N, C-alpha and C positions, 0 to 999 in steps of 0.2 A: 320560585322555579315555574316556568312555563307549562301549562299542563300539555298532555298529548294532543294531536289533532285527532279529531275524527272523522277518519276515511269513511265516502260514501261511493258506492258504484250501483249503476241499474244497468245491466247488458246483458247478453248472452254469453257464454264462454266458449261456444264453438267460433264466433268470429273474433270476440275482444280477447286480444291476448293479455291484458292486464287482469282479466277477470279469470282466464284460464290460469294464469301465473299464481293468483292468489287462491284459487280454490281447488286445482286439480282437476275438477270435473270437466266433463262434456254436458253443457245443457242448452239446446236450441232454442229456447223462450228466454228473455230478458227476467232476470230475477235481483234481489237485494244482498249487496255486500254492504256490512258495518263494521268499519274496526274500531271500537274503541281504546285501542291500545294493548290491548292484551290476547283475547281469543276472538277472532272475529266472527260474526253472526251472520248466517244465509238466511234469507226469507224464501222459502220456495214454496211451489204446488204442491198438492198431494202426491201427484204423480211422480215427483223426485225425491221426497223427503226421504224414505228408506234407504234408496240408494246412496243418496248424498251422506247419511248417517256412517255408511260402512267406508265410501270412498274419500270423505273428507273428515277424518277422525280428529282433525286439528281445529275445525270450526264447530259452532254450537249452530244446530239444525232448527228453524222454527217454520212450522207449517203456516203458510199463507191464511188457509181457510178458518184455522183455530183464532189468529189476530182479526181476520174480518168478522168472527163472531163475537170476538170481546169487543169490537166497536160498536157493532150493532146493539149491544146490549147496554152501550153507554148512550142509543139515540142517533147514532150516524146510519142512516138507511142504507146507502150505498158507498161503503167505505173504498177510498180509491188508492193508489199507492203511495201518494205524497201523506195521505193522512196516517197510514199504517207506519210510514217512516218516522213521521213528526211523533208517534205515539210512542215507538220505541227510545227515541232522543230525550222526549219528556220524561220518561222514566229513570233517565240517567241525569237529568237537569242538564241537557246539551241544548244550545242552539245555535251552534255553527258546525258547519261540515265542510270539509275540502273533498272536492272532486276532480276527476280527471278532466282534460279540455274536451272531450268528446261526450262530456255527460248530457243527455236529452235536455233541449231548451225548454219544452214545455214542462217537463217535472221540476226543473230548477224554478221556474216560475210558480207551479203550483205550492213547492216549498215553501218560496218567498212570501206569499200570501198567507200562509200559515205559521210565519213568524220566525222560519228557520233561515239563516244567512247560510249561502251559498258560495263558497269561495274557489273557483277554478286554480289548480295547480297547472302552473306551465312547465314545459318541458317534462320529463320523465315523472310518471305516477309512482312507478317502484325502482328507484335508482338500482338497486341489486340486481334488476334483471341482465344489466350489462355485464356482469360476471357471474361466467357460469361455474357452477358446483361440478364435482365429479360426476354428480348423476346426469346432470344436463350434459356434459361434455359426451358421455355414452348415449344420451338419447339423440344429440345431433348427429354424432358419428353411426348410430343405428338408421337415421334417416336419409344420411348421406350414402351409405349401402345400397339403400333402398335406389337412390340416384342411380350408382353404378350399374346396379342391376340393369335398370333400364338402357342406360348407355351401352352395356356390353350386347345387349339385344339389339340396340340401334346399330353397332358395330359389324354385327354377325350378319345383319340382313346386308348391309352395304358391301360387305365383302363379297356375299354371295349373288349381288344384283351382277346381271349382265348389261354390257354395253350395247345400245341399239342404234338405230338410225337417229342422226342428229344428236348423238351424244346422250340419247334420254335412258335413264335406267331401267331396267324390268326385273321383276322379283316374283319366283314362281309363276312364270307366264303371262304377266300382266304389270301394268306401268307402277313402276314405284312412285309415288306422290310424296310430296312433305305431309300431306294429310294421313296417308298410308302408314309411313315411318312412324309418326305421331302416335298414332294408334297402336302400335307393336309397342313403344316405348311406355306408353301408358298403362296397357294393359299387362306389362312385364311388372310394373311398379303396383299395381293394384294386388297382382297376385303375391308379391312379396311383403304386402301389409301396408303399403302407400297409398297417397292419392296424390296423382297431378295434375296441375292446372295450366293452361297456357303454355305447356312444351314448345320450346323454339326447335323448329327444324327448317332453316332459311338457306336456301342454297343461290350462288351467284351474287348478283347485283342485291337480292331481297337481304343478303346478309350485311347490307351496309346499312341498316334500320336496324339498331341492336335490339328493339322490342318486337320486331317483325315477327310473326309465329311462324311464316312461311306457308305457300300454298303452291299447288301444281306440280308439274313433273321435276324431278332431280334429274339432274346430268353430271355427267362423268367431267373428268379433267377440270373442275372446278371446285372452288371451296364449299363446304356445306357446314354451316354453326348449327351445332346441337347444343342447346342450352335446358337443362332439366333441373326443376328445382319442386320435387314432392315436400309433402310432411307426412308424417306417420300418422296413421288413423287410431294407434294407441295413446301415444303420448302429446301430438301436436306440435312437435318440434320438425324444422326444416333442415333438409339437405340441398345442396345447391354445386352443380357441377356444368362445365362447360367445356366443350371439345370442338376442335375444327378439323375436318377430314376433307381428303379429296379422293373419290373413288376413280380410280385410274392414275394418272401422271400429273403432278404439279408443274405448272409453268417456273421458269427460274424466278421470276418475279415472285409469284407468290409464295414460292418456296422461301424467298429472301424475307418477305413480309411476316411469314410465319416464323422462322428463326429469331426475328428482331423480337417478335411478341413474347415469345418462350423466353428469351434472354431478359427482356422488360419484365416478366413477372417474377424470374430468379432473382433480380435486383430488388424487385419490391420486398419479396421474402426475405432477402438478406438485411433488408431494412428495417425490417418489424420486431421490435421487441418494447417492452414496458418502457414508457417514458418518452418515447420517439412522438414526437408530432403527427398527428393524422395526415396532414397537407405536405408534409415533408416527405412520407412515403410516395404520394401522388406524383410531387414534384420529381422525384429520382427517375420515376418510369416517363414522365413527360421529357425531362432533360434528354432522356438516354434517346429516346424517339426522334427527337430533334436532330441530335448529334448524328442519327444516322440518316437523316435525309427526310424524315415522314414529318411533313408538316400538317399543321392542324387549323384548319379555317372554312370558311364557306366557298364553294366551287361550283359555278352554273348554277346558284341559288340552293343548294344543299350543303349539310357539313360534312366534312370528309378529314381523316386523320384519328386521333385520338380525343374524343370528344365527350367522354363521361368519366365518371369517378373510377378509382382503382379497385374499390371494394365498399363493403358495407357489414354491417353487424348482420350474424344470424341467430335465431332461435325459435322462439314462437310466431315470430314475423319473419317473414322473407326479406324485407329491410329493416333493420331495425339500428339503434345506436351501436357503435359508431359509425359515421361515416367517414370514408376516406377519399377524398378529393381535393381538389382546387381550393375550394371554400369552406372545407370543414374545419372546426375549431377542436381545440383539446387535445389532449396527449393518450397515446394508448396505454391499457393497464392490463397488467397479468391477468389473465382469466377470462379476458374478451376473446370472443369467437368472430372472426372476420372472414371474407372471401376476398382473395386477390385474382382479379380480371381483366387485367389489360386487353384492349384491343386497337386494330387498326381497320381502317374501313375506307376503299376506295373504290367508286363504282366501275372503273375499268379493270379491276382485278376482283374484287368482291371483299369480303370481311374476315376478318382471322380473329377470333377472341379465344383465349383461354382462362379456366377459373378452377382454383382450388379452393380449400377451406381451411384455415390456420387458426389455431390456438395460441394466443399470446402468449408469452412467459416473462420471467425477470430478464433472462439472458438473451432470448431470440424467440423463436416459434416453432411450434409442432404441425406439420402438416397433417391433417386427417384424411386427405384425400388419397384413394392408392390406385387409382386408374391411370393405365398407362397414356401416355401423351405420343400419338403416331399421327404424321400428315397422309401419307400416301396408304391407300387399302388396296 
């Protein structure tokens, strides 16, 4: 029988999703994770040890200072991380470890010099992360609710905004800019227990660059894309939602663009269920847009139409497996959580994107997003 792999990570769990997933801790500095096949071992500074023993009862917690002291007693004057790891491996007669593909290169070289074979794992380090447990679904739903709180605040401000000279919007006697509305959104999310970063408020032509955060005055009678993707401060799980709105009156062309995107999203959701190829979901949307006359390609040196994926996995990272796009591989599985966010972008009209989050089931999917879709405010 093949012996179980020994898994090794060295990272902080505030930024590294695999470490967060494995330990359920928020630790700002890198620490050691060793899994010999049964109960994971964490090597932490004295600052974190007592908290970790309470919050990670599924792990064995070792104090870094104690291990350093033991090595000094053996004649190692300044024990470094690789020597401490090697000592733990040596105690179990292990000379080979499997690490994630983002493992620190310097530490890998130090371990190799000490006789430890370091083998990076390509692809997902924890395959189980793709399939969300019932508890994880609740955590993602809670983070999504935080995003919806921010969206509700944004819609309320836009509804109350007045239309001034040059179609510029004002709110409470001051210009309503993308930066100001983003501040309203992010503050509301913070108060709800979330943390937002790079929230998108992009009006008019700015919305034609899907990752443009948006800047300057917001204007009436043109589409404004609001894309909010905070994570929960308590759990680290993400929510994600996008709505496109017009303060005032949308043109017939924008209204048609909006209805096409909304119908494309509906068709994608109808396609999503366990066993369906991820790229087939994308092709469903792409084909529908083309049937409606919305062509994708370069025009005057920039892309227009539908030139991004239909969706992506959501969890401890904002973008994780599976991808739902033209070149994505594999089939959807029950328990995956994915976004469904088709969009159309034409500089002469602006951009339209709508995004919901769905849980894949054996027979279909369940939409976790509750926020309404309204074009005109």
